[in-house]
KOLMARMI-214741 format. One line per field, with one value per residue (C-alpha): x, y, z; residue number from 1. Coordinates in Angstrom, 1 decimal, decimal comma, padded with zeros to 4 digits. Example, Ala and Ser with C-alpha at 12.3 -4.5 7.8 and 13.67 -1.06 7.14 Angstrom:
% residues 2
c1 [012,3; 013,7];
c2 [-004,5; -001,1];
c3 [007,8; 007,1];
num [1; 2];
% end
This chain:
% residues 652
c1 [-020,5; -021,9; -022,3; -020,3; -021,7; -019,4; -016,0; -013,7; -015,2; -012,3; -010,3; -013,6; -014,1; -016,9; -020,8; -022,3; -022,6; -026,0; -026,1; -024,2; -021,0; -019,0; -015,0; -013,2; -011,8; -008,0; -005,3; -001,8; -001,2; 001,7; 001,7; 004,6; 005,2; 007,1; 004,2; 002,2; -000,8; -001,4; -004,6; -006,3; -010,0; -010,8; -014,7; -018,0; -021,5; -022,0; -019,9; -022,6; -025,8; -028,6; -030,9; -033,5; -033,0; -032,8; -033,1; -031,2; -028,9; -027,0; -023,6; -020,9; -017,2; -014,4; -010,6; -007,8; -005,4; -001,8; 000,4; 002,4; 000,4; -002,8; -005,5; -006,6; -010,2; -010,2; -006,4; -005,6; -007,9; -008,8; -011,9; -013,3; -013,5; -015,4; -013,5; -015,2; -014,1; -016,7; -019,6; -020,2; -023,1; -023,9; -023,8; -026,6; -027,2; -025,7; -022,2; -019,7; -019,6; -019,8; -016,4; -016,0; -018,5; -017,7; -014,6; -013,3; -015,6; -012,9; -009,5; -008,2; -005,3; -002,6; -004,1; -007,6; -010,4; -012,8; -016,4; -017,7; -021,5; -022,9; -026,0; -025,7; -028,2; -028,4; -028,6; -031,3; -029,5; -029,7; -026,7; -023,8; -021,6; -018,4; -018,2; -014,6; -014,0; -010,6; -009,3; -007,4; -005,2; -004,0; -005,0; -002,9; -004,6; -003,9; -002,5; -004,6; -007,9; -009,3; -013,1; -014,8; -018,6; -020,0; -023,7; -026,5; -028,9; -032,3; -035,9; -038,0; -037,4; -038,8; -038,2; -038,0; -037,6; -033,9; -033,3; -032,5; -029,2; -026,2; -027,2; -030,5; -030,0; -030,5; -033,2; -035,8; -039,5; -040,6; -038,5; -040,1; -042,8; -040,8; -039,6; -042,8; -043,7; -043,9; -044,4; -045,2; -043,8; -046,5; -045,5; -042,7; -042,2; -040,1; -038,8; -035,5; -033,7; -030,9; -029,5; -026,7; -023,8; -024,8; -028,6; -031,4; -034,4; -037,4; -038,3; -041,4; -042,0; -045,5; -045,5; -048,4; -048,8; -049,1; -048,8; -051,4; -051,2; -050,5; -047,4; -046,5; -044,0; -043,3; -041,8; -038,8; -039,8; -037,4; -036,7; -032,9; -030,4; -028,2; -024,7; -021,9; -021,4; -023,2; -025,2; -023,8; -027,0; -027,0; -028,6; -028,6; -032,2; -031,5; -031,2; -027,7; -025,5; -027,9; -031,2; -033,3; -036,5; -038,8; -042,0; -044,4; -047,4; -049,3; -050,4; -053,2; -053,1; -054,0; -052,9; -050,3; -047,8; -045,5; -042,4; -041,4; -037,3; -034,6; -031,9; -028,8; -026,3; -022,7; -019,5; -018,8; -020,7; -021,7; -024,6; -025,5; -028,4; -029,7; -031,2; -033,6; -035,4; -038,0; -036,6; -038,1; -035,4; -032,4; -034,5; -035,5; -038,9; -039,6; -041,0; -039,7; -036,9; -036,7; -034,1; -033,7; -031,3; -029,9; -027,8; -025,4; -024,4; -021,8; -023,1; -022,3; -018,8; -020,9; -023,4; -019,9; -017,7; -018,5; -016,2; -019,0; -020,7; -023,3; -023,9; -026,2; -026,8; -029,7; -032,1; -034,2; -037,6; -038,6; -037,1; -039,0; -041,9; -044,2; -043,7; -041,1; -041,9; -042,3; -039,3; -039,1; -036,7; -034,4; -033,1; -035,9; -035,8; -036,3; -034,1; -035,2; -031,6; -028,7; -025,3; -023,6; -020,1; -017,9; -015,3; -012,4; -010,2; -006,9; -004,8; -003,7; -000,2; 001,9; 004,0; 004,3; 002,1; 003,5; 001,0; 001,1; -001,0; -000,5; -003,0; -002,9; -005,0; -006,1; -005,5; -008,1; -009,6; -013,1; -014,5; -013,4; -011,3; -008,3; -004,9; -002,9; -002,8; -000,3; 001,0; 001,3; 003,8; 004,3; 004,5; 002,4; 003,4; 000,8; 002,0; -000,2; 000,8; -001,0; -000,7; -001,9; -004,0; -002,8; -001,9; 001,1; 000,6; 004,0; 004,0; 006,4; 004,3; 003,5; 003,4; 000,5; -001,0; -004,6; -006,9; -009,3; -008,5; -007,0; -008,9; -006,8; -008,9; -008,5; -008,9; -011,8; -014,9; -016,9; -021,0; -023,4; -027,0; -029,2; -032,8; -034,4; -037,5; -040,1; -038,7; -036,8; -033,3; -030,9; -026,8; -024,7; -020,9; -018,7; -015,1; -012,9; -012,6; -009,9; -007,3; -005,2; -003,4; -000,4; 000,6; 004,6; 004,5; 002,4; 003,7; 001,1; 002,7; 000,5; 002,0; 002,3; 004,5; 006,9; 007,6; 004,2; 002,8; -001,1; -000,5; -002,4; -006,4; -009,0; -011,5; -010,3; -007,8; -008,9; -006,0; -008,5; -007,8; -010,7; -010,7; -012,4; -009,8; -006,9; -005,9; -004,9; -006,5; -005,9; -009,3; -010,3; -013,7; -015,0; -018,1; -019,2; -018,8; -015,6; -014,8; -016,0; -013,1; -010,8; -011,6; -009,3; -011,2; -010,7; -008,5; -008,9; -008,9; -011,5; -015,4; -017,1; -020,5; -018,5; -016,9; -020,5; -022,1; -019,4; -019,2; -023,0; -022,4; -019,8; -021,8; -024,5; -022,0; -020,8; -024,3; -025,5; -022,9; -023,3; -026,9; -026,4; -022,9; -022,3; -019,4; -016,6; -018,2; -016,1; -013,3; -015,1; -015,0; -017,5; -015,2; -011,9; -009,8; -009,1; -010,6; -012,5; -014,7; -013,6; -009,9; -009,5; -006,4; -007,5; -006,2; -003,5; -006,5; -008,6; -005,4; -004,9; -008,6; -010,2; -012,6; -014,0; -014,3; -016,3; -018,3; -018,9; -020,5; -022,7; -024,4; -024,3; -026,4; -027,7; -028,0; -029,4; -032,9; -035,1; -038,4; -038,0; -035,1; -031,4; -029,8; -026,6; -024,4; -021,2; -019,0; -016,2; -013,5; -014,8; -016,7; -016,6; -019,4; -022,4; -022,6; -023,3; -026,8; -026,4; -027,3; -025,4; -021,9; -023,0; -025,9; -028,7; -032,2; -032,0; -031,8; -034,2; -031,8; -028,8; -029,5; -027,3; -027,4; -025,1; -021,5; -020,6; -017,2; -016,1; -016,9; -014,4; -012,3; -011,1; -012,5; -012,5; -014,8; -015,1; -016,4; -013,3; -011,9; -012,5; -013,5; -016,8; -018,8; -022,0; -023,2; -021,7; -018,9; -016,1; -015,0; -018,6; -019,6; -016,6; -017,4; -021,2; -019,8; -017,6; -020,7; -022,2; -024,4; -025,1; -024,7; -028,2; -028,6; -025,3; -026,6; -030,0; -028,4; -026,3; -028,6; -032,0; -035,3; -033,7; -034,1; -031,8; -032,9; -031,3; -031,3; -029,6];
c2 [-037,5; -038,5; -035,9; -035,8; -036,4; -036,1; -035,4; -033,0; -032,9; -032,1; -029,1; -027,3; -023,7; -021,4; -022,1; -025,8; -028,2; -029,1; -029,1; -031,2; -030,0; -031,6; -032,4; -030,2; -031,8; -032,8; -029,7; -029,9; -027,5; -028,6; -027,0; -024,7; -024,5; -021,6; -020,1; -018,3; -017,7; -020,8; -022,1; -025,0; -024,8; -028,4; -028,4; -026,6; -027,0; -026,7; -027,0; -025,2; -023,6; -022,4; -019,9; -017,7; -013,5; -012,3; -015,4; -016,0; -019,2; -020,1; -021,1; -022,6; -023,2; -024,7; -024,2; -025,4; -023,8; -025,1; -022,3; -022,7; -019,7; -019,5; -017,4; -014,7; -013,4; -009,5; -009,5; -010,6; -008,6; -012,0; -011,9; -013,7; -011,7; -011,7; -011,0; -007,6; -004,4; -002,4; -004,9; -008,6; -009,9; -011,9; -009,1; -009,5; -007,1; -009,2; -008,8; -006,4; -004,8; -005,2; -007,3; -008,0; -011,1; -011,8; -011,6; -014,9; -016,3; -017,9; -018,6; -021,2; -023,0; -024,7; -027,9; -026,8; -026,4; -023,3; -023,1; -019,6; -019,9; -016,8; -015,9; -015,0; -013,3; -013,7; -010,7; -009,3; -010,1; -013,9; -015,2; -017,8; -016,3; -017,4; -016,2; -016,4; -016,1; -015,7; -015,6; -012,2; -011,9; -008,6; -007,5; -010,1; -012,9; -016,8; -018,8; -022,1; -020,4; -019,2; -020,9; -020,8; -021,1; -021,5; -020,0; -020,0; -017,3; -018,2; -017,7; -015,1; -013,1; -015,0; -015,2; -018,6; -019,7; -020,4; -023,9; -025,1; -023,2; -024,5; -022,9; -022,8; -019,3; -018,9; -021,0; -019,1; -020,1; -016,4; -015,8; -018,3; -015,8; -012,7; -013,9; -014,6; -010,3; -008,9; -005,1; -002,7; 000,6; 002,9; 006,5; 008,6; 012,4; 013,5; 011,3; 012,6; 015,2; 018,3; 019,2; 021,3; 020,3; 019,5; 020,5; 018,7; 017,7; 015,5; 012,8; 010,3; 007,2; 005,1; 001,2; -001,1; -004,1; -007,1; -009,8; -012,0; -010,7; -007,8; -006,1; -005,4; -004,4; -007,9; -008,1; -005,6; -003,9; -001,2; 000,9; 000,8; 002,1; 000,0; 000,9; -000,9; 000,8; 004,2; 005,9; 008,8; 010,7; 009,4; 011,9; 012,2; 011,1; 007,8; 004,7; 004,0; 004,6; 002,3; 001,7; 005,0; 004,3; 001,8; 000,9; 004,1; 001,9; -001,6; -001,8; -004,2; -006,4; -004,1; -000,5; 002,0; 003,1; 006,3; 006,4; 010,1; 010,7; 013,3; 012,8; 014,9; 015,6; 014,9; 017,2; 016,1; 017,4; 014,5; 012,4; 009,6; 007,2; 006,4; 003,1; 001,8; -001,3; -002,7; -005,3; -007,9; -008,2; -009,1; -010,3; -008,0; -007,6; -008,2; -005,6; -002,8; -001,8; 002,3; 004,2; 008,1; 009,7; 012,9; 015,4; 017,1; 020,7; 023,1; 025,2; 029,0; 029,3; 031,4; 028,4; 026,2; 028,4; 030,3; 033,1; 033,8; 031,1; 030,4; 031,2; 034,4; 034,8; 032,7; 035,0; 033,2; 033,8; 030,9; 032,8; 036,1; 035,8; 038,2; 037,0; 034,8; 031,3; 031,0; 029,3; 026,6; 026,4; 023,5; 020,7; 019,4; 015,5; 015,3; 012,3; 011,9; 011,5; 009,4; 010,7; 011,7; 011,8; 014,9; 015,6; 017,7; 019,2; 019,2; 020,7; 020,5; 019,9; 018,8; 016,8; 013,0; 012,1; 009,9; 008,3; 005,7; 004,1; 002,8; -000,3; -002,5; -000,6; -001,3; 000,9; 001,1; 002,9; 004,7; 001,6; -000,1; -002,5; -003,3; -002,0; -003,0; -004,5; -003,1; -003,7; -000,8; 001,2; 000,6; 003,9; 004,2; 007,0; 008,3; 010,7; 012,2; 012,9; 016,3; 015,5; 011,7; 012,1; 009,1; 007,9; 005,8; 004,1; 002,7; 000,3; -002,2; -004,8; -003,4; -000,5; 000,1; 003,0; 003,9; 006,7; 006,5; 008,4; 006,9; 006,1; 004,7; 003,1; 000,6; -002,7; -003,8; -002,3; -002,4; -001,8; 000,6; 000,1; 002,7; 003,9; 005,0; 007,4; 004,6; 003,0; -000,1; -000,9; -001,6; -002,6; -000,1; -000,5; 002,4; 003,2; 002,2; 005,3; 003,7; 003,8; 006,9; 007,7; 010,1; 012,1; 012,1; 014,5; 017,2; 019,9; 021,7; 023,1; 025,5; 028,6; 028,2; 025,0; 024,2; 021,1; 019,5; 018,4; 018,0; 015,7; 012,7; 012,0; 009,5; 007,7; 007,4; 009,7; 010,2; 011,5; 012,9; 015,3; 017,9; 018,7; 021,9; 023,3; 021,4; 020,6; 017,4; 017,4; 015,3; 014,8; 013,2; 011,8; 010,9; 010,5; 014,0; 013,7; 012,4; 015,7; 017,9; 016,2; 017,9; 021,2; 023,8; 026,9; 027,4; 026,1; 022,8; 025,1; 027,7; 027,3; 024,4; 026,3; 028,3; 025,2; 023,6; 026,9; 026,9; 023,0; 023,7; 026,5; 024,8; 021,4; 023,8; 025,4; 022,2; 020,3; 023,6; 022,6; 018,8; 019,2; 022,3; 020,5; 023,6; 025,6; 023,5; 021,1; 021,9; 020,2; 017,3; 018,0; 019,8; 022,4; 023,4; 023,3; 026,9; 030,0; 029,9; 027,3; 026,1; 025,3; 021,8; 020,1; 016,5; 013,7; 015,9; 018,0; 015,6; 014,2; 017,7; 018,9; 015,9; 018,7; 019,8; 016,1; 015,5; 018,7; 017,3; 013,9; 015,5; 017,9; 015,1; 015,6; 019,0; 021,5; 025,2; 025,6; 028,4; 027,1; 024,4; 026,0; 024,5; 027,9; 028,7; 029,7; 031,9; 033,3; 035,4; 036,2; 039,7; 042,6; 046,3; 046,5; 045,1; 042,0; 042,4; 041,2; 038,8; 041,4; 044,1; 042,0; 039,5; 040,9; 038,9; 038,3; 038,9; 035,9; 036,6; 035,1; 036,9; 040,1; 042,7; 042,9; 044,7; 043,0; 045,1; 043,2; 044,2; 048,0; 050,3; 047,3; 047,6; 044,9; 044,9; 042,5; 041,1; 038,2; 035,9; 037,5; 035,6; 038,9; 039,3; 040,1; 038,1; 035,6; 034,6; 036,7; 034,4; 037,0; 037,9; 034,1; 033,6; 036,7; 035,2; 031,8; 033,5; 035,3; 031,7; 032,0; 028,3; 027,6; 027,7; 031,4; 032,4; 030,8; 032,5; 035,7; 035,7; 033,7; 035,5; 033,2; 029,9; 026,3; 023,7; 020,1; 017,0; 015,5; 011,9];
c3 [065,4; 068,9; 070,9; 074,0; 077,5; 080,8; 079,1; 080,6; 083,9; 085,4; 084,4; 083,0; 083,5; 082,8; 082,6; 083,4; 080,9; 079,5; 075,9; 073,3; 072,3; 069,6; 068,9; 066,6; 064,1; 064,7; 063,8; 063,6; 066,6; 069,3; 072,4; 073,0; 076,8; 076,3; 074,8; 077,7; 075,5; 073,3; 073,0; 071,0; 069,8; 071,1; 070,9; 069,4; 069,4; 065,7; 062,7; 060,3; 061,0; 058,7; 060,3; 058,9; 058,9; 062,4; 064,1; 067,1; 068,0; 070,9; 070,3; 072,4; 071,7; 073,9; 073,9; 075,7; 077,6; 075,8; 077,3; 080,4; 082,4; 084,0; 082,1; 084,5; 084,1; 084,2; 084,3; 081,0; 079,1; 077,2; 075,0; 072,4; 069,1; 065,7; 062,7; 061,2; 060,9; 062,8; 063,5; 063,1; 060,6; 063,6; 066,1; 068,8; 071,9; 074,5; 073,0; 074,7; 071,3; 067,7; 067,6; 071,1; 072,0; 076,0; 078,4; 079,8; 082,2; 084,7; 085,3; 083,1; 084,2; 081,8; 080,1; 081,3; 079,1; 079,1; 077,4; 075,9; 075,5; 073,7; 071,0; 067,3; 065,7; 061,7; 059,5; 057,2; 054,3; 053,1; 051,8; 052,4; 055,4; 057,3; 061,0; 062,3; 065,9; 067,6; 071,4; 072,0; 075,0; 075,9; 072,0; 070,8; 069,1; 070,3; 067,8; 067,4; 068,8; 065,4; 065,0; 061,5; 061,4; 057,9; 058,4; 055,7; 055,9; 054,0; 054,1; 055,7; 058,9; 061,9; 065,3; 066,9; 070,8; 071,3; 072,0; 075,1; 076,5; 078,1; 081,5; 083,6; 084,1; 080,4; 080,0; 082,4; 081,1; 081,5; 078,7; 076,1; 075,8; 074,7; 071,8; 070,1; 070,4; 067,2; 066,3; 063,2; 063,1; 062,2; 062,4; 063,2; 063,8; 060,7; 058,3; 058,8; 060,6; 060,2; 063,6; 064,5; 066,5; 070,0; 069,5; 071,4; 069,7; 070,8; 068,5; 068,6; 067,1; 067,1; 067,0; 066,9; 068,8; 066,5; 069,1; 070,2; 073,7; 075,7; 076,2; 079,8; 082,3; 082,7; 079,3; 080,0; 076,9; 076,0; 072,9; 071,9; 069,6; 067,4; 068,7; 070,2; 073,1; 072,4; 070,2; 068,6; 069,6; 073,4; 075,8; 079,1; 079,6; 078,0; 080,4; 079,1; 075,9; 073,9; 075,7; 075,3; 077,3; 078,9; 077,6; 079,0; 079,6; 079,0; 075,2; 074,4; 070,8; 068,0; 070,5; 069,4; 071,8; 071,4; 072,7; 073,1; 073,8; 072,8; 070,4; 071,3; 068,2; 068,2; 067,6; 064,1; 061,4; 058,8; 057,7; 060,0; 060,4; 063,8; 064,1; 066,8; 067,6; 070,5; 072,6; 074,9; 077,5; 074,9; 072,2; 069,5; 068,5; 065,0; 062,7; 065,0; 063,1; 062,7; 060,8; 060,9; 058,9; 060,5; 058,9; 061,8; 060,4; 061,8; 064,6; 065,1; 067,1; 069,6; 070,6; 071,4; 073,4; 076,1; 078,2; 080,7; 083,1; 080,3; 076,7; 077,2; 073,7; 074,1; 076,3; 079,0; 079,0; 081,7; 084,6; 084,3; 086,5; 087,8; 091,3; 092,7; 094,0; 097,7; 099,1; 101,6; 104,6; 105,5; 103,1; 100,7; 099,9; 096,5; 095,5; 091,7; 089,8; 090,3; 091,1; 087,6; 086,5; 085,4; 082,6; 083,9; 081,0; 083,1; 080,5; 076,6; 074,9; 072,3; 074,0; 075,2; 078,2; 080,7; 083,1; 085,9; 088,4; 092,3; 091,0; 087,8; 085,0; 081,4; 078,2; 075,8; 073,0; 072,8; 071,8; 074,8; 072,8; 075,2; 074,0; 077,1; 080,7; 083,0; 086,9; 089,3; 088,7; 084,8; 082,9; 079,7; 077,4; 074,7; 071,7; 069,3; 065,5; 064,6; 061,1; 060,8; 064,1; 065,1; 069,0; 069,7; 072,8; 074,6; 077,6; 079,0; 077,5; 074,1; 071,2; 069,7; 067,2; 067,0; 065,4; 068,2; 071,7; 074,6; 078,2; 081,1; 083,8; 086,8; 085,9; 088,0; 087,2; 090,4; 090,3; 092,0; 092,9; 091,2; 092,1; 089,0; 089,1; 088,9; 091,8; 090,2; 091,6; 088,7; 088,7; 087,0; 086,4; 086,9; 086,6; 089,3; 091,6; 093,9; 091,0; 091,5; 088,4; 088,4; 085,3; 085,2; 082,5; 084,4; 086,4; 088,9; 091,9; 094,2; 094,6; 098,4; 098,3; 095,1; 097,1; 095,8; 092,7; 092,1; 089,5; 090,5; 090,1; 090,9; 088,0; 084,4; 082,4; 078,7; 075,9; 073,3; 070,5; 070,0; 066,1; 066,6; 068,6; 067,4; 070,9; 072,5; 076,0; 079,0; 080,5; 084,1; 084,2; 087,6; 090,1; 090,9; 094,5; 094,0; 091,8; 094,6; 097,0; 094,7; 094,7; 096,7; 096,8; 100,8; 103,6; 105,4; 108,7; 107,4; 109,5; 108,6; 107,9; 105,3; 104,3; 103,4; 102,1; 099,5; 098,6; 098,1; 095,6; 094,0; 093,3; 091,9; 089,5; 088,3; 088,2; 086,1; 083,6; 083,5; 082,5; 080,1; 078,5; 076,3; 078,1; 076,9; 074,3; 071,5; 073,4; 074,9; 078,7; 081,3; 083,7; 083,6; 086,6; 087,1; 087,9; 084,7; 086,2; 089,8; 091,2; 091,2; 092,3; 092,1; 094,7; 096,3; 097,3; 098,7; 100,8; 102,4; 103,0; 105,3; 106,6; 103,6; 102,4; 105,5; 104,5; 101,0; 102,6; 104,9; 102,1; 099,5; 096,7; 097,8; 094,8; 095,0; 092,9; 092,5; 092,3; 089,5; 088,2; 089,2; 089,9; 088,5; 091,5; 090,8; 093,3; 094,0; 096,4; 097,1; 096,5; 097,1; 099,6; 097,4; 095,2; 091,5; 090,0; 086,7; 084,1; 085,3; 084,6; 081,9; 080,5; 079,2; 081,1; 085,0; 086,9; 090,0; 092,5; 091,1; 092,4; 094,3; 098,0; 100,6; 101,2; 104,5; 105,1; 102,0; 102,2; 101,1; 099,5; 095,6; 093,1; 089,3; 087,5; 084,0; 082,1; 083,3; 086,6; 089,9; 091,3; 089,2; 092,3; 090,9; 093,8; 097,1; 098,3; 099,7; 102,3; 103,1; 103,6; 105,8; 108,0; 108,6; 109,4; 111,8; 113,2; 113,9; 110,9; 109,4; 105,6; 104,9; 106,0; 104,1; 100,8; 101,3; 101,7; 098,8; 096,4; 096,9; 097,0; 096,7; 097,9; 099,1; 097,3; 098,0; 094,3; 095,5];
num [1; 2; 3; 4; 5; 6; 7; 8; 9; 10; 11; 12; 13; 14; 15; 16; 17; 18; 19; 20; 21; 22; 23; 24; 25; 26; 27; 28; 29; 30; 31; 32; 33; 34; 35; 36; 37; 38; 39; 40; 41; 42; 43; 44; 45; 46; 47; 48; 49; 50; 51; 52; 53; 54; 55; 56; 57; 58; 59; 60; 61; 62; 63; 64; 65; 66; 67; 68; 69; 70; 71; 72; 73; 74; 75; 76; 77; 78; 79; 80; 81; 82; 83; 84; 85; 86; 87; 88; 89; 90; 91; 92; 93; 94; 95; 96; 97; 98; 99; 100; 101; 102; 103; 104; 105; 106; 107; 108; 109; 110; 111; 112; 113; 114; 115; 116; 117; 118; 119; 120; 121; 122; 123; 124; 125; 126; 127; 128; 129; 130; 131; 132; 133; 134; 135; 136; 137; 138; 139; 140; 141; 142; 143; 144; 145; 146; 147; 148; 149; 150; 151; 152; 153; 154; 155; 156; 157; 158; 159; 160; 161; 162; 163; 164; 165; 166; 167; 168; 169; 170; 171; 172; 173; 174; 175; 176; 177; 178; 179; 180; 181; 182; 183; 184; 185; 186; 187; 188; 189; 190; 191; 192; 193; 194; 195; 196; 197; 198; 199; 200; 201; 202; 203; 204; 205; 206; 207; 208; 209; 210; 211; 212; 213; 214; 215; 216; 217; 218; 219; 220; 221; 222; 223; 224; 225; 226; 227; 228; 229; 230; 231; 232; 233; 234; 235; 236; 237; 238; 239; 240; 241; 242; 243; 244; 245; 246; 247; 248; 249; 250; 251; 252; 253; 254; 255; 256; 257; 258; 259; 260; 261; 262; 263; 264; 265; 266; 267; 268; 269; 270; 271; 272; 273; 274; 275; 276; 277; 278; 279; 280; 281; 282; 283; 284; 285; 286; 287; 288; 289; 290; 291; 292; 293; 294; 295; 296; 297; 298; 299; 300; 301; 302; 303; 304; 305; 306; 307; 308; 309; 310; 311; 312; 313; 314; 315; 316; 317; 318; 319; 320; 321; 322; 323; 324; 325; 326; 327; 328; 329; 330; 331; 332; 333; 334; 335; 336; 337; 338; 339; 340; 341; 342; 343; 344; 345; 346; 347; 348; 349; 350; 351; 352; 353; 354; 355; 356; 357; 358; 359; 360; 361; 362; 363; 364; 365; 366; 367; 368; 369; 370; 371; 372; 373; 374; 375; 376; 377; 378; 379; 380; 381; 382; 383; 384; 385; 386; 387; 388; 389; 390; 391; 392; 393; 394; 395; 396; 397; 398; 399; 400; 401; 402; 403; 404; 405; 406; 407; 408; 409; 410; 411; 412; 413; 414; 415; 416; 417; 418; 419; 420; 421; 422; 423; 424; 425; 426; 427; 428; 429; 430; 431; 432; 433; 434; 435; 436; 437; 438; 439; 440; 441; 442; 443; 444; 445; 446; 447; 448; 449; 450; 451; 452; 453; 454; 455; 456; 457; 458; 459; 460; 461; 462; 463; 464; 465; 466; 467; 468; 469; 470; 471; 472; 473; 474; 475; 476; 477; 478; 479; 480; 481; 482; 483; 484; 485; 486; 487; 488; 489; 490; 491; 492; 493; 494; 495; 496; 497; 498; 499; 500; 501; 502; 503; 504; 505; 506; 507; 508; 509; 510; 511; 512; 513; 514; 515; 516; 517; 518; 519; 520; 521; 522; 523; 524; 525; 526; 527; 528; 529; 530; 531; 532; 533; 534; 535; 536; 537; 538; 539; 540; 541; 542; 543; 544; 545; 546; 547; 548; 549; 550; 551; 552; 553; 554; 555; 556; 557; 558; 559; 560; 561; 562; 563; 564; 565; 566; 567; 568; 569; 570; 571; 572; 573; 574; 575; 576; 577; 578; 579; 580; 581; 582; 583; 584; 585; 586; 587; 588; 589; 590; 591; 592; 593; 594; 595; 596; 597; 598; 599; 600; 601; 602; 603; 604; 605; 606; 607; 608; 609; 610; 611; 612; 613; 614; 615; 616; 617; 618; 619; 620; 621; 622; 623; 624; 625; 626; 627; 628; 629; 630; 631; 632; 633; 634; 635; 636; 637; 638; 639; 640; 641; 642; 643; 644; 645; 646; 647; 648; 649; 650; 651; 652];
% end
């Protein structure tokens, strides 16, 4: 067959056309103009392939929109998918997941042709395969879009530079040397691991550079986990859900480099195999495969649930010091972190959950697979069968069942610029924080007004079953500072310096639990929206408390530290004339910043304190802090009075 050059110049969508594509064989498919999603596989770069194990190949396929409506990028949840239960044999790290190759690259009008260019990576095992690809729109396969590619995998593992790619941006000369790098795994810190649920452990791997030239930062070498979206053992210290860490230093040919990192065990006890590889850019380095068998065993119940602000069954020794560190005044510029996300367990239920939003939104499963795309105002109903452990999702456009938990998020996926500790700047996708979801089946009315219902929330909503407690939870995941704007621990008219002090204490308390990740780990979230943690009422509070939002913005990223330790900062409504020390109420090792101090404005007041009560008396007294603010004391002075010897660090 003759290669095509210059065909379909009009109405072509997607990447620029450089490589040769071959017309697909004639198929008996008549376009049905009543079918809004009809497609016709029209052209492809290869009809069959012969690859070596682990060899990569750039492949292109073109589809004609034979329906009557335009395919909308981002709005129709249109993807090219491989036919596989969990992961295609030819999955490449550039794919969206183990089965989702890529999204629609651009809008495609009726009658136009769109090209999908992507990378196939051959498996290790030799043999004959057939890779089957299909276009999906809103979770439904499009008739006429099935593409089958016979692929023979023979020979020994070898990487070859990819052939000239269809776009100039994918054929950068600097990438040609990357694919020739090789490595040998020489040593690892343990052949296998046994870990408890939510246990963290440090692991090390040593690789020898068997290439003919040095490995340097220009090669963009990273250690990665083999996972579609996020490794089961992902830890917050990793660069992303699959990228563990960067190359720690330049490595000469013949030298050995060690990668030390943290593994964080998942909630489900069973046997896993964590697979890791070295990558140079988006190309796997030959010989760098690592497999770690890991058995996750149940942890004791005391390690998974706590009634106090932290698990005091683990006594702290790092905080017992002979002398207190010298505290510095003012806000210390210490920007070494990125604003985190936080997960709020809103409520648990056995009833159907009805959700809508003021903007168009997507419904996806835990792997990111699209289940539905709905317009503003459309209602999604989610029910859970506790017997079969299955979720049923019903929307105006579809009804589907899945065994995987469900997430609702805005249809747009904005990005933010993140400055890492090494000074590099990366682009990171974030959930759309401007989509406001309303839980129609949830009533959360403040005691002072029965006309309000705080059932609206920013960010994402997740409906997720927690097997350890047999509860179905609705979880709100959002950026940390947006969470703080939904906290309702004081009125909008309270003194501004008091608001700042309260917000910094609230930010520190929540950040402590984000980093520790144990208090509500058994149920899959960080904090509760009640006095058990902090009163959180979501978007309704944000709209009402404009002054507090301003205080949050002006103190963004400011957190309480004691020396080098992030200081947990409990606070209560009042005392009886003095605050209590940590060990006086909750036992365990003393915390030097949580000692008893006089609280004069509360002298003579009655109080009770226990592990769960809001009036435990530890840390800042809200009534006392309010009195100090009315006496023209600033937020720093208030905080340093109630939390002894602390400093204020701006972390992001």
